[in-house]
C-alpha positions as CSV (number, residue, x, y, z in Angstrom):
1,M,111.0,96.8,123.2
2,I,109.2,99.9,122.1
3,V,106.2,101.6,123.9
4,L,104.3,104.7,122.6
5,T,102.0,106.5,125.0
6,D,99.4,109.0,123.7
7,V,101.7,110.3,121.0
8,R,100.4,113.3,119.1
9,K,101.8,115.2,116.1
10,S,100.3,117.9,114.0
11,Y,101.6,120.0,111.1
12,G,99.4,123.1,111.3
13,P,95.8,122.0,110.9
14,V,96.9,118.5,109.7
15,V,96.8,115.9,112.4
16,A,99.5,113.3,111.6
17,L,99.3,111.3,114.9
18,D,96.2,111.5,117.0
19,G,97.0,110.1,120.4
20,V,98.7,106.9,119.3
21,S,99.5,104.3,122.0
22,A,101.1,101.0,121.0
23,C,103.6,98.4,122.1
24,F,106.1,96.6,119.8
25,E,107.3,93.3,121.2
26,S,110.9,92.2,121.3
27,G,111.9,89.9,118.5
28,R,108.6,90.3,116.6
29,T,107.8,91.8,113.2
30,T,105.0,94.5,113.2
31,V,103.8,96.0,110.0
32,L,102.2,99.5,109.8
33,I,99.6,99.8,107.0
34,G,96.9,102.2,105.9
35,P,96.0,104.6,103.1
36,S,98.3,107.5,102.1
37,G,98.5,110.2,104.7
38,C,97.3,107.9,107.6
39,G,100.4,108.6,109.7
40,K,102.3,105.3,109.3
41,S,105.6,106.8,108.1
42,T,105.3,109.7,110.6
43,L,104.9,107.1,113.4
44,L,108.0,105.2,112.1
45,R,110.1,108.4,112.0
46,T,108.9,109.2,115.5
47,L,110.4,105.9,116.7
48,I,113.9,106.9,115.5
49,G,113.6,110.5,116.6
50,L,113.4,112.1,113.2
51,V,110.0,113.5,114.1
52,E,109.5,115.0,117.6
53,P,106.0,114.5,118.9
54,D,104.0,117.5,120.2
55,S,103.0,115.4,123.2
56,G,103.2,111.9,124.5
57,E,106.2,109.6,124.9
58,V,108.2,107.1,123.0
59,R,110.4,104.6,125.0
60,I,112.9,102.1,123.7
61,R,114.0,99.5,126.3
62,D,112.7,101.8,129.1
63,T,114.7,104.8,127.7
64,A,112.6,107.8,126.6
65,V,113.4,109.1,123.1
66,T,114.4,112.7,123.8
67,E,116.8,115.3,122.4
68,G,119.4,114.0,124.9
69,T,119.1,110.3,124.3
70,V,118.2,110.1,120.6
71,R,121.8,110.1,119.3
72,S,122.8,107.0,121.4
73,L,119.5,105.3,120.7
74,R,120.0,105.5,117.0
75,H,123.1,103.4,117.3
76,R,120.8,100.6,118.4
77,I,118.3,101.1,115.5
78,G,118.7,100.2,111.9
79,Y,116.7,102.3,109.4
80,V,116.0,101.5,105.8
81,I,113.9,103.7,103.4
82,Q,112.5,103.4,99.9
83,H,115.2,103.6,97.2
84,G,117.8,102.8,99.9
85,G,118.9,106.3,100.8
86,L,122.5,105.7,99.9
87,F,125.0,108.5,99.7
88,P,125.8,108.8,96.0
89,H,129.4,110.1,96.6
90,L,130.3,107.0,98.7
91,T,130.9,103.4,97.4
92,A,128.8,100.5,98.7
93,E,131.5,99.7,101.2
94,Q,131.8,103.3,102.4
95,N,128.0,103.5,102.8
96,V,127.9,100.3,104.8
97,S,130.8,101.2,107.1
98,L,129.9,104.9,107.6
99,A,128.5,104.6,111.2
100,A,131.2,102.2,112.3
101,R,134.0,104.5,111.0
102,H,132.3,107.4,112.8
103,L,132.3,105.5,116.0
104,G,136.0,104.6,115.7
105,W,135.9,100.9,115.0
106,K,139.2,99.3,114.0
107,Q,139.6,98.7,110.3
108,E,139.9,94.9,110.8
109,E,136.7,94.8,112.8
110,I,134.9,96.9,110.1
111,R,136.0,94.5,107.4
112,T,135.0,91.4,109.3
113,R,131.6,92.9,110.0
114,I,131.1,94.1,106.4
115,E,131.7,90.5,105.2
116,E,129.2,89.2,107.8
117,V,126.4,91.6,106.8
118,C,127.0,91.1,103.1
119,G,126.5,87.4,103.7
120,L,123.3,88.1,105.6
121,V,121.8,90.3,102.8
122,R,123.3,88.3,100.0
123,Y,125.3,91.1,98.5
124,P,128.5,90.1,96.7
125,V,131.7,91.4,98.4
126,D,133.3,91.8,95.0
127,R,130.8,94.6,94.3
128,L,131.6,96.7,97.4
129,D,133.7,99.1,95.4
130,A,130.6,100.0,93.2
131,W,129.0,103.4,93.4
132,P,125.2,103.6,94.1
133,V,124.5,104.7,90.5
134,E,126.1,101.5,89.2
135,L,123.8,99.3,91.3
136,S,120.3,97.9,90.4
137,G,117.4,98.8,92.7
138,G,117.6,95.4,94.4
139,Q,121.3,95.8,95.0
140,R,120.9,99.3,96.5
141,Q,118.3,97.9,98.9
142,R,120.7,95.1,99.9
143,V,123.4,97.7,100.6
144,S,121.0,99.8,102.6
145,L,120.0,96.8,104.6
146,A,123.6,95.9,105.2
147,R,124.3,99.4,106.4
148,A,121.3,99.2,108.8
149,L,122.6,95.9,110.2
150,M,126.2,97.0,110.6
151,L,126.1,98.1,114.3
152,R,124.1,95.0,115.3
153,P,121.0,96.9,116.2
154,D,118.2,95.7,118.5
155,V,115.5,97.3,116.3
156,L,115.1,97.5,112.5
157,L,112.8,100.1,111.0
158,L,111.8,99.9,107.3
159,D,109.8,102.5,105.5
160,E,108.4,100.8,102.3
161,P,111.8,99.3,101.5
162,L,110.5,97.3,98.6
163,G,108.0,99.8,97.1
164,A,110.2,101.0,94.3
165,L,111.2,97.6,93.0
166,D,109.9,95.7,90.0
167,P,107.6,92.7,90.9
168,M,110.1,89.9,90.4
169,I,112.8,91.5,92.4
170,R,110.3,92.5,95.1
171,A,109.0,89.0,95.5
172,E,112.6,87.7,95.8
173,L,113.5,90.2,98.4
174,Q,110.3,89.6,100.3
175,D,111.2,86.0,100.8
176,E,114.9,86.8,101.7
177,L,113.8,89.5,104.2
178,R,111.3,87.3,105.9
179,E,114.0,84.6,106.3
180,L,116.5,87.2,107.6
181,F,114.0,88.6,110.2
182,R,113.4,85.1,111.5
183,T,117.2,84.3,111.6
184,L,118.1,87.6,113.4
185,E,115.2,87.6,115.8
186,R,115.3,91.4,116.0
187,T,112.4,93.7,116.7
188,V,111.2,94.8,113.2
189,V,108.7,97.6,112.4
190,M,107.9,97.9,108.7
191,V,105.7,100.4,106.8
192,T,103.9,99.2,103.6
193,H,100.8,100.1,101.6
194,D,100.3,96.5,100.5
195,L,98.2,94.2,102.8
196,A,99.5,91.0,101.1
197,E,103.0,92.1,101.8
198,A,102.1,92.9,105.4
199,G,100.7,89.4,105.8
200,H,103.9,88.0,104.3
201,F,106.0,89.5,107.0
202,A,103.9,90.4,110.0
203,D,103.5,88.7,113.3
204,R,101.1,91.6,113.9
205,I,99.6,94.3,111.7
206,I,98.6,97.8,112.8
207,L,96.1,99.4,110.5
208,M,95.9,103.2,110.7
209,R,93.6,105.9,109.5
210,A,93.8,109.7,109.9
211,G,96.6,109.4,112.4
212,A,94.9,106.8,114.6
213,I,95.1,103.1,115.1
214,V,91.9,101.4,113.8
215,Q,92.7,97.7,114.3
216,V,95.6,95.6,115.5
217,G,95.9,91.9,114.7
218,T,96.9,89.3,112.2
219,I,95.9,89.5,108.5
220,E,93.2,86.9,109.3
221,D,91.8,89.2,112.0
222,L,91.6,92.1,109.6
223,A,90.1,90.1,106.7
224,G,87.7,87.9,108.8
225,R,86.9,90.0,111.9
226,P,87.1,93.7,110.8
227,A,86.8,96.1,113.7
228,D,84.6,98.6,111.7
229,P,83.4,99.3,108.2
230,F,86.6,101.1,107.2
231,V,88.7,98.0,107.8
232,E,86.3,96.0,105.7
233,R,86.5,98.6,102.9
234,F,90.3,98.7,103.1
235,V,90.6,94.9,102.8
236,T,88.1,94.8,100.0
237,A,90.0,97.5,98.1
238,Q,93.3,95.6,98.6
239,R,91.8,92.4,97.2
240,R,90.5,94.1,94.1
241,L,93.9,95.8,93.6
242,H,96.1,92.8,94.1
243,G,93.8,90.0,93.2
244,G,93.3,88.6,96.7
245,V,94.9,88.8,100.1
246,S,96.3,85.6,101.6
């Protein structure tokens, strides 16, 4: 579904992506993880064209992500960020339907699809007239996810979507999201700083450091067969912080 070839990006002297090459398989969930500043969020934003690499290439279904193609490609990509990223001056329904209305969907088609995506993300349709400020953190993330799914995208990109939630709501949404990913069978790329969360979702984990990929594999690979001492230190730190990684 997605192929990166020798992608590089720097901000002055800071190297954000250092020759990253990777493939993201269709219908699979890949989680990007690593310490702060390792380049995982920059990599995710490169996939949707929010960051233009200095060199290298990103291709989605054999189409290169360029200035000329990025607008049409974004219609095939759902994007969710921490805190939801909802427009505060729009209701939940207006946020969810924004792209569909921009593309000229008929009102009946919009309403039918809104009801479908609300069912998928377990958001009550009788709360569609609520403003973002009136919603809890978990509800905002459900609305954001519904918006990302509205156009039936091939790819879902999620940048620490659960990082700002309290532990109980986060655990609930983790289970619901994993079930949703399996139901939809979409290509999912998620960023998190939590290795246990990565293991909960991922078919494959990509561990990054200083703009480069250090190891690719399952959570069992990282914990039991670390590629180098950094991977071992990272897993050990996660175990100490979260009381174990399973």
